C-alpha positions in Angstrom: 0.0 0.0 0.1 3.0 2.4 0.7 4.0 2.1 -2.8 0.6 3.0 -4.2 0.5 5.7 -1.8 3.7 7.3 -2.5 3.6 6.8 -6.4 0.2 8.8 -6.5 1.8 11.6 -4.2 4.9 11.8 -6.5 2.9 11.6 -9.3 1.2 14.7 -8.6 4.2 16.4 -7.3 5.7 15.7 -11.3 3.2 17.1 -12.7 3.2 20.1 -10.7 6.8 20.5 -11.0 6.7 20.0 -14.8 3.5 22.6 -14.8 5.2 25.4 -12.8 8.5 24.9 -14.6 8.0 24.4 -18.4 5.2 24.3 -21.0 7.0 23.1 -24.2 8.1 19.6 -23.0 6.0 17.8 -25.7 5.8 20.2 -28.4 9.5 21.8 -28.5 11.9 20.8 -26.0 15.2 21.9 -25.6 18.0 19.9 -24.2 17.7 21.6 -21.0 13.9 20.5 -20.9 14.4 17.3 -21.8 16.9 17.5 -18.7 14.4 18.5 -16.0 12.0 15.9 -17.2 14.8 12.7 -16.8 16.2 14.7 -13.7 12.4 14.7 -12.0 11.8 11.1 -13.0 15.0 9.9 -11.8 14.5 11.9 -8.8 10.8 10.2 -8.1 12.0 6.4 -8.4 14.0 5.9 -5.0 10.9 7.8 -3.0 8.3 5.6 -5.0 10.4 2.2 -4.3 12.5 3.0 -1.3 14.3 -0.4 -0.9 11.9 -2.3 -2.6 13.6 -3.9 -5.8 11.0 -6.5 -6.8 9.5 -6.4 -10.1 6.3 -6.7 -7.9 7.0 -3.4 -6.5 8.0 -1.7 -10.0 4.7 -3.0 -11.8 2.8 -1.7 -8.9 4.3 2.0 -9.0 4.1 1.8 -13.2 0.3 0.6 -12.9 -0.3 3.3 -10.0 1.5 6.3 -12.0 -0.6 4.7 -15.3 -3.9 4.6 -13.2 -3.2 8.4 -11.8 -2.5 9.4 -15.3 -6.0 7.7 -16.7 -7.9 9.3 -13.5 -6.6 12.7 -14.7 -7.4 12.3 -18.2 -11.1 11.4 -17.4 -11.4 14.1 -14.9 -10.9 16.7 -17.3 -13.6 15.7 -19.5 -16.3 15.9 -16.4 -14.8 18.9 -15.1 -12.9 21.2 -17.6 -10.9 23.1 -14.6 -9.3 20.0 -13.8 -7.3 20.5 -17.1 -6.7 24.1 -16.9 -5.0 23.4 -14.1 -3.3 20.2 -15.3 -2.4 21.4 -18.4 -3.2 25.4 -18.4 -5.1 27.5 -21.1 -3.8 28.8 -24.7 -2.0 32.3 -23.7 -2.3 35.4 -26.7 1.3 36.7 -26.6 1.2 38.6 -29.4 -1.4 40.3 -31.1 -2.2 43.0 -34.0 1.7 44.1 -34.1 2.1 44.1 -30.1 3.7 41.8 -27.7 2.6 41.1 -24.4 5.9 40.9 -22.5 4.8 39.9 -19.2 3.0 36.8 -20.6 6.2 36.1 -22.8 8.7 36.5 -19.1 5.9 34.5 -17.6 6.3 31.7 -20.0 9.9 32.0 -20.8 9.2 32.7 -24.6 10.7 35.0 -27.1 10.7 36.1 -30.4 13.0 33.9 -31.5 10.6 30.9 -30.6 7.9 32.8 -32.6 10.0 33.9 -35.3 11.0 29.9 -35.5 7.6 28.8 -35.9 6.8 31.6 -38.4 9.5 29.9 -40.6 7.8 27.0 -40.1 4.7 28.0 -41.6 6.0 29.8 -44.5 5.5 33.4 -43.1 8.1 35.6 -44.1 7.4 38.8 -41.5 5.2 40.0 -38.6 3.3 41.8 -41.2 1.5 38.6 -42.2 1.0 37.9 -38.5 -2.4 38.7 -36.8 -1.5 36.8 -33.6 0.7 34.2 -31.9 -0.8 32.1 -29.3 1.3 29.4 -26.8 -1.3 26.4 -26.6 -1.4 24.5 -23.6 0.6 22.0 -25.3 3.6 24.3 -25.4 3.4 24.6 -29.4 3.0 28.0 -30.9 0.1 28.6 -33.0 0.4 31.9 -35.5 -2.5 32.9 -36.8 -1.9 34.4 -40.2 -3.6 37.9 -41.1 -6.6 37.4 -43.4 -6.2 39.1 -46.9 
């Protein structure tokens, strides 16, 4: 029972820490982002399993984490606020020629990230951009101006 409770607690803690530290893990992870993920994962193993080195303990912990993930995913469908807390919400960082520097600093995003996404979408200048949005996944959506 200790393994299940500790695994559930560590799932919540790691989810919270990843939510606080970075948004772009899945979309455009930098080496620094990946280091954070691997370190969090590595540090979480010892408190969960402790001295238990058995296959049963490892499977129990893995199933608990998978169950927690499924539970959070299901709760997001019933209570959207769970999804907002667990994953965040889209944030507009550029609109009609104006940057929202406060949001950009909060999200640790700079103009280079937006320009890189513009290039990937075939957009050459900000004159062609209506807005840039940081999605809850960490991706950047560029909304072109309508002709």
